[in-house]
C-alpha distance (Angstrom), angle and dihedral (degrees) to the residues before:
residue distance angle dihedral
X1 . . .
X2 3.83 . .
X3 3.79 94.7 .
X4 3.78 136.1 88.2
X5 3.78 113.7 -127.3
X6 3.81 110.3 -172.0
X7 3.80 132.6 -179.6
X8 3.81 122.4 -167.7
X9 3.81 123.6 -166.3
X10 3.79 111.2 -157.8
X11 3.76 143.5 154.3
X12 3.77 122.5 -108.7
X13 3.82 108.1 -99.6
X14 3.84 95.8 22.2
X15 3.82 89.7 99.7
X16 3.82 97.3 -114.2
X17 3.81 96.8 124.4
X18 3.81 93.9 45.2
X19 3.80 92.0 48.2
X20 3.80 91.5 48.5
X21 3.80 91.9 49.9
X22 3.80 87.4 52.5
X23 3.82 90.7 47.4
X24 3.81 90.0 56.1
X25 3.82 89.1 50.7
X26 3.82 92.7 46.4
X27 3.79 91.4 53.4
X28 3.82 97.8 36.2
X29 3.79 96.1 46.4
X30 3.79 100.7 31.6
X31 3.80 104.0 42.1
X32 3.79 140.6 39.2
X33 3.80 89.1 -107.7
X34 3.77 125.6 107.6
X35 3.80 115.4 -125.7
X36 3.77 134.8 -163.4
X37 3.79 130.2 -177.5
X38 3.77 130.3 -172.7
X39 3.78 122.7 -179.8
X40 3.79 129.4 -157.9
X41 3.78 114.7 -163.6
X42 3.76 142.7 144.0
X43 3.79 117.0 -97.2
X44 3.81 90.7 -115.0
X45 3.84 89.2 46.4
X46 3.82 97.2 179.7
X47 3.80 108.0 104.1
X48 3.81 95.8 2.0
X49 3.80 129.8 106.9
X50 3.80 116.8 -87.5
X51 3.79 124.7 -165.8
X52 3.80 119.5 -164.9
X53 3.81 120.2 -163.1
X54 3.84 114.0 -162.4
X55 3.79 129.3 -180.0
X56 3.78 126.1 -173.3
X57 3.78 123.9 179.1
X58 3.80 145.0 152.7
X59 3.81 91.1 -118.5
X60 3.81 129.2 54.0
X61 3.79 111.0 -77.6
X62 3.78 113.3 -119.9
X63 3.74 103.1 172.1
X64 3.76 143.0 113.5
X65 3.75 114.7 -86.3
X66 3.78 101.3 -115.3
X67 3.78 119.1 70.3
X68 3.78 105.0 -131.1
X69 3.78 132.2 -136.9
X70 3.79 113.5 -62.1
X71 3.83 93.9 9.4
X72 3.83 106.1 95.8
X73 3.79 115.7 102.2
X74 3.82 89.4 -170.6
X75 3.81 127.5 35.4
X76 3.79 124.9 -178.7
X77 3.78 125.2 -170.8
X78 3.79 109.3 -164.6
X79 3.82 94.3 -178.2
X80 3.82 117.2 51.8
X81 3.81 94.8 -155.4
X82 3.83 89.9 63.6
X83 3.80 87.2 76.8
X84 3.81 88.7 70.8
X85 3.80 94.8 43.5
X86 3.82 107.3 42.8
X87 3.78 144.5 16.6
X88 3.79 98.1 -95.3
X89 3.81 94.3 164.4
X90 3.80 97.1 46.3
X91 3.80 89.7 94.0
X92 3.83 93.4 49.3
X93 3.80 117.6 111.8
X94 3.77 123.7 -141.9
X95 3.82 108.6 -72.2
X96 3.82 94.3 10.1
X97 3.78 123.0 156.4
X98 3.82 114.2 -109.3
X99 3.82 117.5 -160.5
X100 3.80 113.6 -167.9
X101 3.79 129.1 -170.6
X102 3.79 100.7 -144.5
X103 3.79 135.0 173.6
X104 3.82 87.2 -147.1
X105 3.81 123.9 73.8
X106 3.80 120.4 -111.8
X107 3.80 93.5 -98.3
X108 3.84 91.6 55.1
X109 3.81 105.0 32.7
X110 3.81 96.4 86.6
X111 3.80 92.3 66.4
X112 3.82 90.2 54.3
X113 3.81 97.2 49.7
X114 3.81 117.5 102.0
X115 3.82 111.4 -105.4
X116 3.82 91.4 -115.4
X117 3.81 90.3 55.9
X118 3.80 91.8 48.5
X119 3.81 90.1 50.7
X120 3.81 92.7 49.6
X121 3.82 92.2 48.6
X122 3.80 89.6 52.8
X123 3.81 97.3 40.5
X124 3.81 94.3 48.0
X125 3.83 94.1 39.4
X126 3.80 90.9 -126.4
X127 3.79 121.4 -172.8
X128 3.84 101.9 -127.7
X129 3.81 120.9 -154.8
X130 3.80 123.3 180.0
X131 3.79 131.6 -160.8
X132 3.79 131.1 167.7
X133 3.79 93.1 -135.6
X134 3.79 92.1 163.6
X135 3.82 91.4 59.5
X136 3.80 92.8 44.7
X137 3.83 90.5 50.0
X138 3.82 92.2 46.7
X139 3.81 92.7 47.6
X140 3.81 89.3 51.1
X141 3.81 91.5 51.0
X142 3.82 94.5 -111.3
X143 3.81 95.9 121.9
X144 3.81 113.1 -151.0
X145 3.84 96.0 -18.4
X146 3.79 99.6 114.2
X147 3.81 95.6 163.7
X148 3.80 95.8 100.0
X149 3.81 89.5 53.2
X150 3.81 98.3 45.1
X151 3.82 96.7 42.1
X152 3.84 96.4 62.9
X153 3.82 88.3 45.9
X154 3.81 89.1 55.1
X155 3.81 93.0 49.7
X156 3.80 92.1 46.7
X157 3.81 94.4 49.3
X158 3.82 96.9 38.9
X159 3.83 91.3 49.4
X160 3.82 93.3 -156.0
X161 3.80 94.6 128.9
X162 3.82 124.5 29.7
X163 3.84 107.3 -96.2
X164 3.83 96.2 -119.1
X165 3.80 91.6 49.3
X166 3.81 91.4 47.3
X167 3.82 91.9 51.7
X168 3.81 91.6 48.5
X169 3.81 91.2 50.9
X170 3.82 92.8 44.4
X171 3.81 89.6 52.5
X172 3.80 90.0 51.8
X173 3.81 90.4 53.0
X174 3.82 90.8 46.6
X175 3.81 88.9 53.2
X176 3.81 91.0 48.4
X177 3.82 94.2 45.3
X178 3.82 100.4 41.2
X179 3.82 103.0 22.1
X180 3.80 93.0 102.9
X181 3.81 89.8 59.8
X182 3.78 93.4 61.2
X183 3.79 140.6 -95.2
X184 3.83 93.9 -79.2
X185 3.82 90.4 61.6
X186 3.81 92.6 45.4
X187 3.81 93.1 49.6
X188 3.82 91.8 53.0
């Protein structure tokens, strides 16, 4: 009950797996919390579905790698069209936080959600948050790499690291990851 169990549905090459690996490092190296990450992806990765399973807790984590149905306290869907193709919310626990990358603003997204997703949000009392990470990434010149938009949203909503500290650590990982590509890329 005192742990964060998070599942992230992404698309190979959108940066989700890399950002989640960095999130595990940020928490594991920068806090007193224990962190575990397990990643399910296709061998070709680019263009295929990725599912990241992250656990963070005050005590050592002694658990299986996959977060099972109804166990995730945080679910993120980084690709809106996944809602039509797979059971994204099946792993969500009662009252979980649901972060959705959506091309529609918060006041319009409900009408675009599949009925089954609407029902599960209501039945499980999920806390739905919406961001158009694809637009933010495009506007910043990052193309389809939405990871640096979704990751700060995760840290803010999960509240496991103070927001200012999380942003500072994320920036350090961005510098480390993209520094070889030049300062213009890092500043985006």
